[in-house]
PyMOL CGO cylinders between C-alpha atoms (Angstrom):
from pymol import cmd
from pymol.cgo import CYLINDER

trace = [
    CYLINDER, -30.96, 34.05, -50.95, -32.81, 36.80, -52.96, 0.3, 1, 1, 1, 1, 1, 1,
    CYLINDER, -32.81, 36.80, -52.96, -30.79, 38.86, -56.03, 0.3, 1, 1, 1, 1, 1, 1,
    CYLINDER, -30.79, 38.86, -56.03, -27.36, 38.55, -54.27, 0.3, 1, 1, 1, 1, 1, 1,
    CYLINDER, -27.36, 38.55, -54.27, -27.24, 35.18, -55.42, 0.3, 1, 1, 1, 1, 1, 1,
    CYLINDER, -27.24, 35.18, -55.42, -27.17, 35.29, -59.07, 0.3, 1, 1, 1, 1, 1, 1,
    CYLINDER, -27.17, 35.29, -59.07, -29.51, 34.99, -61.66, 0.3, 1, 1, 1, 1, 1, 1,
    CYLINDER, -29.51, 34.99, -61.66, -29.13, 30.91, -63.22, 0.3, 1, 1, 1, 1, 1, 1,
    CYLINDER, -29.13, 30.91, -63.22, -27.53, 29.32, -64.62, 0.3, 1, 1, 1, 1, 1, 1,
    CYLINDER, -27.53, 29.32, -64.62, -26.01, 29.36, -68.53, 0.3, 1, 1, 1, 1, 1, 1,
    CYLINDER, -26.01, 29.36, -68.53, -27.38, 25.94, -70.80, 0.3, 1, 1, 1, 1, 1, 1,
    CYLINDER, -27.38, 25.94, -70.80, -26.23, 26.26, -74.64, 0.3, 1, 1, 1, 1, 1, 1,
    CYLINDER, -26.23, 26.26, -74.64, -26.39, 30.12, -75.14, 0.3, 1, 1, 1, 1, 1, 1,
    CYLINDER, -26.39, 30.12, -75.14, -29.56, 30.88, -72.58, 0.3, 1, 1, 1, 1, 1, 1,
    CYLINDER, -29.56, 30.88, -72.58, -29.98, 31.71, -69.20, 0.3, 1, 1, 1, 1, 1, 1,
    CYLINDER, -29.98, 31.71, -69.20, -31.30, 29.19, -67.41, 0.3, 1, 1, 1, 1, 1, 1,
    CYLINDER, -31.30, 29.19, -67.41, -33.45, 29.70, -63.92, 0.3, 1, 1, 1, 1, 1, 1,
    CYLINDER, -33.45, 29.70, -63.92, -31.42, 28.86, -60.42, 0.3, 1, 1, 1, 1, 1, 1,
    CYLINDER, -31.42, 28.86, -60.42, -34.41, 27.61, -58.94, 0.3, 1, 1, 1, 1, 1, 1,
    CYLINDER, -34.41, 27.61, -58.94, -36.61, 24.84, -59.71, 0.3, 1, 1, 1, 1, 1, 1,
    CYLINDER, -36.61, 24.84, -59.71, -40.96, 25.54, -60.17, 0.3, 1, 1, 1, 1, 1, 1,
    CYLINDER, -40.96, 25.54, -60.17, -40.87, 25.02, -56.34, 0.3, 1, 1, 1, 1, 1, 1,
    CYLINDER, -40.87, 25.02, -56.34, -38.64, 27.93, -55.46, 0.3, 1, 1, 1, 1, 1, 1,
    CYLINDER, -38.64, 27.93, -55.46, -35.27, 25.18, -54.71, 0.3, 1, 1, 1, 1, 1, 1,
    CYLINDER, -35.27, 25.18, -54.71, -32.27, 26.58, -55.69, 0.3, 1, 1, 1, 1, 1, 1,
    CYLINDER, -32.27, 26.58, -55.69, -30.21, 23.50, -57.52, 0.3, 1, 1, 1, 1, 1, 1,
    CYLINDER, -30.21, 23.50, -57.52, -26.44, 23.73, -55.35, 0.3, 1, 1, 1, 1, 1, 1,
    CYLINDER, -26.44, 23.73, -55.35, -26.25, 20.15, -56.09, 0.3, 1, 1, 1, 1, 1, 1,
    CYLINDER, -26.25, 20.15, -56.09, -25.67, 19.50, -52.43, 0.3, 1, 1, 1, 1, 1, 1,
    CYLINDER, -25.67, 19.50, -52.43, -27.43, 16.10, -51.00, 0.3, 1, 1, 1, 1, 1, 1,
    CYLINDER, -27.43, 16.10, -51.00, -28.71, 16.35, -47.44, 0.3, 1, 1, 1, 1, 1, 1,
    CYLINDER, -28.71, 16.35, -47.44, -31.39, 15.75, -44.60, 0.3, 1, 1, 1, 1, 1, 1,
    CYLINDER, -31.39, 15.75, -44.60, -33.54, 16.88, -41.91, 0.3, 1, 1, 1, 1, 1, 1,
    CYLINDER, -33.54, 16.88, -41.91, -32.17, 15.45, -38.64, 0.3, 1, 1, 1, 1, 1, 1,
    CYLINDER, -32.17, 15.45, -38.64, -35.34, 14.60, -35.78, 0.3, 1, 1, 1, 1, 1, 1,
    CYLINDER, -35.34, 14.60, -35.78, -34.27, 17.81, -34.27, 0.3, 1, 1, 1, 1, 1, 1,
    CYLINDER, -34.27, 17.81, -34.27, -35.00, 19.67, -37.79, 0.3, 1, 1, 1, 1, 1, 1,
    CYLINDER, -35.00, 19.67, -37.79, -32.05, 20.96, -38.67, 0.3, 1, 1, 1, 1, 1, 1,
    CYLINDER, -32.05, 20.96, -38.67, -30.45, 19.71, -41.59, 0.3, 1, 1, 1, 1, 1, 1,
    CYLINDER, -30.45, 19.71, -41.59, -27.09, 17.53, -42.20, 0.3, 1, 1, 1, 1, 1, 1,
    CYLINDER, -27.09, 17.53, -42.20, -25.70, 18.08, -45.52, 0.3, 1, 1, 1, 1, 1, 1,
    CYLINDER, -25.70, 18.08, -45.52, -24.46, 14.57, -46.94, 0.3, 1, 1, 1, 1, 1, 1,
    CYLINDER, -24.46, 14.57, -46.94, -22.16, 15.59, -49.94, 0.3, 1, 1, 1, 1, 1, 1,
    CYLINDER, -22.16, 15.59, -49.94, -22.49, 16.14, -53.11, 0.3, 1, 1, 1, 1, 1, 1,
    CYLINDER, -22.49, 16.14, -53.11, -24.77, 14.64, -56.22, 0.3, 1, 1, 1, 1, 1, 1,
    CYLINDER, -24.77, 14.64, -56.22, -21.52, 14.87, -59.04, 0.3, 1, 1, 1, 1, 1, 1,
    CYLINDER, -21.52, 14.87, -59.04, -19.31, 12.85, -56.27, 0.3, 1, 1, 1, 1, 1, 1,
    CYLINDER, -19.31, 12.85, -56.27, -22.30, 10.18, -55.53, 0.3, 1, 1, 1, 1, 1, 1,
    CYLINDER, -22.30, 10.18, -55.53, -21.69, 6.46, -57.15, 0.3, 1, 1, 1, 1, 1, 1,
    CYLINDER, -21.69, 6.46, -57.15, -22.91, 3.12, -57.33, 0.3, 1, 1, 1, 1, 1, 1,
    CYLINDER, -22.91, 3.12, -57.33, -21.92, -0.01, -56.03, 0.3, 1, 1, 1, 1, 1, 1,
    CYLINDER, -21.92, -0.01, -56.03, -23.85, -3.41, -56.85, 0.3, 1, 1, 1, 1, 1, 1,
    CYLINDER, -23.85, -3.41, -56.85, -27.15, -1.44, -56.95, 0.3, 1, 1, 1, 1, 1, 1,
    CYLINDER, -27.15, -1.44, -56.95, -25.78, 0.32, -53.58, 0.3, 1, 1, 1, 1, 1, 1,
    CYLINDER, -25.78, 0.32, -53.58, -25.81, 4.29, -53.70, 0.3, 1, 1, 1, 1, 1, 1,
    CYLINDER, -25.81, 4.29, -53.70, -22.78, 5.53, -52.11, 0.3, 1, 1, 1, 1, 1, 1,
    CYLINDER, -22.78, 5.53, -52.11, -21.60, 8.87, -51.03, 0.3, 1, 1, 1, 1, 1, 1,
    CYLINDER, -21.60, 8.87, -51.03, -17.93, 9.71, -50.44, 0.3, 1, 1, 1, 1, 1, 1,
    CYLINDER, -17.93, 9.71, -50.44, -18.42, 11.95, -47.66, 0.3, 1, 1, 1, 1, 1, 1,
    CYLINDER, -18.42, 11.95, -47.66, -19.55, 9.20, -45.13, 0.3, 1, 1, 1, 1, 1, 1,
    CYLINDER, -19.55, 9.20, -45.13, -16.80, 6.80, -46.13, 0.3, 1, 1, 1, 1, 1, 1,
    CYLINDER, -16.80, 6.80, -46.13, -14.46, 9.76, -45.69, 0.3, 1, 1, 1, 1, 1, 1,
    CYLINDER, -14.46, 9.76, -45.69, -15.89, 10.97, -42.25, 0.3, 1, 1, 1, 1, 1, 1,
    CYLINDER, -15.89, 10.97, -42.25, -15.18, 7.31, -41.31, 0.3, 1, 1, 1, 1, 1, 1,
    CYLINDER, -15.18, 7.31, -41.31, -12.01, 7.23, -41.88, 0.3, 1, 1, 1, 1, 1, 1,
    CYLINDER, -12.01, 7.23, -41.88, -11.35, 11.39, -40.63, 0.3, 1, 1, 1, 1, 1, 1,
    CYLINDER, -11.35, 11.39, -40.63, -12.69, 9.95, -37.23, 0.3, 1, 1, 1, 1, 1, 1,
    CYLINDER, -12.69, 9.95, -37.23, -9.29, 6.94, -36.96, 0.3, 1, 1, 1, 1, 1, 1,
    CYLINDER, -9.29, 6.94, -36.96, -6.68, 7.61, -34.85, 0.3, 1, 1, 1, 1, 1, 1,
    CYLINDER, -6.68, 7.61, -34.85, -3.24, 8.59, -37.27, 0.3, 1, 1, 1, 1, 1, 1,
    CYLINDER, -3.24, 8.59, -37.27, -5.18, 10.12, -39.93, 0.3, 1, 1, 1, 1, 1, 1,
    CYLINDER, -5.18, 10.12, -39.93, -5.10, 13.14, -41.55, 0.3, 1, 1, 1, 1, 1, 1,
    CYLINDER, -5.10, 13.14, -41.55, -6.31, 13.93, -44.62, 0.3, 1, 1, 1, 1, 1, 1,
    CYLINDER, -6.31, 13.93, -44.62, -8.91, 11.44, -46.62, 0.3, 1, 1, 1, 1, 1, 1,
    CYLINDER, -8.91, 11.44, -46.62, -10.60, 11.62, -49.98, 0.3, 1, 1, 1, 1, 1, 1,
    CYLINDER, -10.60, 11.62, -49.98, -12.67, 8.59, -51.51, 0.3, 1, 1, 1, 1, 1, 1,
    CYLINDER, -12.67, 8.59, -51.51, -13.34, 7.86, -55.69, 0.3, 1, 1, 1, 1, 1, 1,
    CYLINDER, -13.34, 7.86, -55.69, -14.90, 5.40, -57.34, 0.3, 1, 1, 1, 1, 1, 1,
    CYLINDER, -14.90, 5.40, -57.34, -13.21, 3.02, -59.63, 0.3, 1, 1, 1, 1, 1, 1,
    CYLINDER, -13.21, 3.02, -59.63, -14.96, 0.26, -61.55, 0.3, 1, 1, 1, 1, 1, 1,
    CYLINDER, -14.96, 0.26, -61.55, -15.26, -2.97, -61.05, 0.3, 1, 1, 1, 1, 1, 1,
    CYLINDER, -15.26, -2.97, -61.05, -16.06, -6.30, -62.85, 0.3, 1, 1, 1, 1, 1, 1,
    CYLINDER, -16.06, -6.30, -62.85, -19.09, -6.73, -60.64, 0.3, 1, 1, 1, 1, 1, 1,
    CYLINDER, -19.09, -6.73, -60.64, -20.20, -4.21, -58.75, 0.3, 1, 1, 1, 1, 1, 1,
    CYLINDER, -20.20, -4.21, -58.75, -19.88, -1.20, -61.01, 0.3, 1, 1, 1, 1, 1, 1,
    CYLINDER, -19.88, -1.20, -61.01, -17.25, 0.99, -59.00, 0.3, 1, 1, 1, 1, 1, 1,
    CYLINDER, -17.25, 0.99, -59.00, -16.29, 0.49, -55.99, 0.3, 1, 1, 1, 1, 1, 1,
    CYLINDER, -16.29, 0.49, -55.99, -14.07, 2.69, -53.30, 0.3, 1, 1, 1, 1, 1, 1,
    CYLINDER, -14.07, 2.69, -53.30, -11.39, 3.58, -53.42, 0.3, 1, 1, 1, 1, 1, 1,
    CYLINDER, -11.39, 3.58, -53.42, -9.62, 6.10, -50.52, 0.3, 1, 1, 1, 1, 1, 1,
    CYLINDER, -9.62, 6.10, -50.52, -6.09, 7.35, -50.24, 0.3, 1, 1, 1, 1, 1, 1,
    CYLINDER, -6.09, 7.35, -50.24, -4.88, 8.43, -47.25, 0.3, 1, 1, 1, 1, 1, 1,
    CYLINDER, -4.88, 8.43, -47.25, -2.75, 10.52, -45.41, 0.3, 1, 1, 1, 1, 1, 1,
    CYLINDER, -2.75, 10.52, -45.41, -1.41, 9.85, -42.70, 0.3, 1, 1, 1, 1, 1, 1,
    CYLINDER, -1.41, 9.85, -42.70, 0.13, 11.88, -39.46, 0.3, 1, 1, 1, 1, 1, 1,
    CYLINDER, 0.13, 11.88, -39.46, 3.88, 11.86, -39.30, 0.3, 1, 1, 1, 1, 1, 1,
    CYLINDER, 3.88, 11.86, -39.30, 5.25, 8.16, -37.88, 0.3, 1, 1, 1, 1, 1, 1,
    CYLINDER, 5.25, 8.16, -37.88, 2.11, 5.79, -38.52, 0.3, 1, 1, 1, 1, 1, 1,
    CYLINDER, 2.11, 5.79, -38.52, 2.34, 3.74, -41.08, 0.3, 1, 1, 1, 1, 1, 1,
    CYLINDER, 2.34, 3.74, -41.08, -0.39, 3.11, -43.55, 0.3, 1, 1, 1, 1, 1, 1,
    CYLINDER, -0.39, 3.11, -43.55, -2.13, 0.29, -42.30, 0.3, 1, 1, 1, 1, 1, 1,
    CYLINDER, -2.13, 0.29, -42.30, -4.78, -1.25, -44.42, 0.3, 1, 1, 1, 1, 1, 1,
    CYLINDER, -4.78, -1.25, -44.42, -6.34, -3.81, -42.53, 0.3, 1, 1, 1, 1, 1, 1,
    CYLINDER, -6.34, -3.81, -42.53, -6.35, -1.48, -39.03, 0.3, 1, 1, 1, 1, 1, 1,
    CYLINDER, -6.35, -1.48, -39.03, -8.61, 1.25, -41.58, 0.3, 1, 1, 1, 1, 1, 1,
    CYLINDER, -8.61, 1.25, -41.58, -11.12, -1.58, -42.79, 0.3, 1, 1, 1, 1, 1, 1,
    CYLINDER, -11.12, -1.58, -42.79, -11.51, -3.12, -39.15, 0.3, 1, 1, 1, 1, 1, 1,
    CYLINDER, -11.51, -3.12, -39.15, -12.00, 0.11, -37.55, 0.3, 1, 1, 1, 1, 1, 1,
    CYLINDER, -12.00, 0.11, -37.55, -14.28, 1.00, -40.59, 0.3, 1, 1, 1, 1, 1, 1,
    CYLINDER, -14.28, 1.00, -40.59, -16.69, -2.50, -40.37, 0.3, 1, 1, 1, 1, 1, 1,
    CYLINDER, -16.69, -2.50, -40.37, -18.32, -1.30, -36.81, 0.3, 1, 1, 1, 1, 1, 1,
    CYLINDER, -18.32, -1.30, -36.81, -18.92, 2.31, -38.14, 0.3, 1, 1, 1, 1, 1, 1,
    CYLINDER, -18.92, 2.31, -38.14, -19.68, 1.46, -42.38, 0.3, 1, 1, 1, 1, 1, 1,
    CYLINDER, -19.68, 1.46, -42.38, -22.22, -1.85, -43.72, 0.3, 1, 1, 1, 1, 1, 1,
    CYLINDER, -22.22, -1.85, -43.72, -19.67, -3.62, -46.21, 0.3, 1, 1, 1, 1, 1, 1,
    CYLINDER, -19.67, -3.62, -46.21, -20.33, -2.63, -48.80, 0.3, 1, 1, 1, 1, 1, 1,
    CYLINDER, -20.33, -2.63, -48.80, -19.51, 1.27, -48.05, 0.3, 1, 1, 1, 1, 1, 1,
    CYLINDER, -19.51, 1.27, -48.05, -15.66, -0.31, -46.64, 0.3, 1, 1, 1, 1, 1, 1,
    CYLINDER, -15.66, -0.31, -46.64, -13.58, 1.01, -49.42, 0.3, 1, 1, 1, 1, 1, 1,
    CYLINDER, -13.58, 1.01, -49.42, -11.78, -2.46, -51.75, 0.3, 1, 1, 1, 1, 1, 1,
    CYLINDER, -11.78, -2.46, -51.75, -8.47, 0.58, -52.06, 0.3, 1, 1, 1, 1, 1, 1,
    CYLINDER, -8.47, 0.58, -52.06, -6.60, 1.85, -49.67, 0.3, 1, 1, 1, 1, 1, 1,
    CYLINDER, -6.60, 1.85, -49.67, -3.52, 4.45, -51.34, 0.3, 1, 1, 1, 1, 1, 1,
    CYLINDER, -3.52, 4.45, -51.34, -1.42, 6.43, -50.29, 0.3, 1, 1, 1, 1, 1, 1,
    CYLINDER, -1.42, 6.43, -50.29, -2.08, 10.40, -50.06, 0.3, 1, 1, 1, 1, 1, 1,
    CYLINDER, -2.08, 10.40, -50.06, 0.12, 12.06, -53.49, 0.3, 1, 1, 1, 1, 1, 1,
    CYLINDER, 0.12, 12.06, -53.49, 3.67, 13.16, -52.48, 0.3, 1, 1, 1, 1, 1, 1,
    CYLINDER, 3.67, 13.16, -52.48, 2.91, 15.67, -55.04, 0.3, 1, 1, 1, 1, 1, 1,
    CYLINDER, 2.91, 15.67, -55.04, -0.93, 16.38, -53.60, 0.3, 1, 1, 1, 1, 1, 1,
    CYLINDER, -0.93, 16.38, -53.60, -1.01, 18.95, -50.87, 0.3, 1, 1, 1, 1, 1, 1,
    CYLINDER, -1.01, 18.95, -50.87, -2.66, 17.67, -47.47, 0.3, 1, 1, 1, 1, 1, 1,
    CYLINDER, -2.66, 17.67, -47.47, -4.22, 21.10, -46.54, 0.3, 1, 1, 1, 1, 1, 1,
    CYLINDER, -4.22, 21.10, -46.54, -5.80, 24.07, -47.85, 0.3, 1, 1, 1, 1, 1, 1,
    CYLINDER, -5.80, 24.07, -47.85, -6.50, 23.13, -51.41, 0.3, 1, 1, 1, 1, 1, 1,
    CYLINDER, -6.50, 23.13, -51.41, -10.04, 20.85, -52.76, 0.3, 1, 1, 1, 1, 1, 1,
    CYLINDER, -10.04, 20.85, -52.76, -8.67, 17.82, -54.05, 0.3, 1, 1, 1, 1, 1, 1,
    CYLINDER, -8.67, 17.82, -54.05, -9.53, 16.78, -57.82, 0.3, 1, 1, 1, 1, 1, 1,
    CYLINDER, -9.53, 16.78, -57.82, -11.42, 13.84, -57.28, 0.3, 1, 1, 1, 1, 1, 1,
    CYLINDER, -11.42, 13.84, -57.28, -11.06, 13.19, -61.28, 0.3, 1, 1, 1, 1, 1, 1,
    CYLINDER, -11.06, 13.19, -61.28, -7.72, 13.49, -60.22, 0.3, 1, 1, 1, 1, 1, 1,
    CYLINDER, -7.72, 13.49, -60.22, -7.28, 11.40, -58.10, 0.3, 1, 1, 1, 1, 1, 1,
    CYLINDER, -7.28, 11.40, -58.10, -10.02, 8.35, -59.35, 0.3, 1, 1, 1, 1, 1, 1,
    CYLINDER, -10.02, 8.35, -59.35, -7.55, 8.44, -62.12, 0.3, 1, 1, 1, 1, 1, 1,
    CYLINDER, -7.55, 8.44, -62.12, -4.25, 7.99, -60.60, 0.3, 1, 1, 1, 1, 1, 1,
    CYLINDER, -4.25, 7.99, -60.60, -6.00, 5.07, -58.21, 0.3, 1, 1, 1, 1, 1, 1,
    CYLINDER, -6.00, 5.07, -58.21, -6.72, 3.93, -61.76, 0.3, 1, 1, 1, 1, 1, 1,
    CYLINDER, -6.72, 3.93, -61.76, -3.60, 3.85, -62.95, 0.3, 1, 1, 1, 1, 1, 1,
    CYLINDER, -3.60, 3.85, -62.95, -2.24, 2.25, -59.37, 0.3, 1, 1, 1, 1, 1, 1,
    CYLINDER, -2.24, 2.25, -59.37, -4.15, -0.69, -59.96, 0.3, 1, 1, 1, 1, 1, 1,
    CYLINDER, -4.15, -0.69, -59.96, -3.36, -0.79, -63.32, 0.3, 1, 1, 1, 1, 1, 1,
    CYLINDER, -3.36, -0.79, -63.32, 0.43, -1.13, -62.75, 0.3, 1, 1, 1, 1, 1, 1,
    CYLINDER, 0.43, -1.13, -62.75, 0.01, -3.43, -60.07, 0.3, 1, 1, 1, 1, 1, 1,
    CYLINDER, 0.01, -3.43, -60.07, -2.51, -5.61, -62.61, 0.3, 1, 1, 1, 1, 1, 1,
    CYLINDER, -2.51, -5.61, -62.61, -3.37, -8.69, -60.41, 0.3, 1, 1, 1, 1, 1, 1,
    CYLINDER, -3.37, -8.69, -60.41, -6.55, -9.25, -59.99, 0.3, 1, 1, 1, 1, 1, 1,
    CYLINDER, -6.55, -9.25, -59.99, -7.11, -8.95, -56.35, 0.3, 1, 1, 1, 1, 1, 1,
    CYLINDER, -7.11, -8.95, -56.35, -7.40, -5.80, -53.89, 0.3, 1, 1, 1, 1, 1, 1,
    CYLINDER, -7.40, -5.80, -53.89, -4.57, -3.84, -52.94, 0.3, 1, 1, 1, 1, 1, 1,
    CYLINDER, -4.57, -3.84, -52.94, -4.01, -3.41, -49.13, 0.3, 1, 1, 1, 1, 1, 1,
]
cmd.load_cgo(trace, "trace")
């Protein structure tokens, strides 16, 4: 840290300091210090959403899905839900020859996560989106999830 980073953010035509009064740099990242004193990055503050009064960090669910055999890439977004406000929806890219099996994914997640964090929806990774390299646009994926949910026009959960 220091002068090589930047001086601050421009907000409403004014330069706002990069650090708060305590000297902390506002990166938008969320983390925790573990028992050994190491910082563990949990995700981004702007990705977190609330479901039924519980904070859901998509990156936590993504990490769990990524550990499942056959999963190549995942992205989790929040989609509107009448009862809970938002619910998680997962886009999953699978290794060649591995079928999308939401029941298998749910079973694998049940031993890693509390029930409220398990996605209600599992969608195949969109063909037009690269599976490697480029950081996916979460807003675009959330819109796509909502389109797919509305297209089905069913009151229940998908996949």
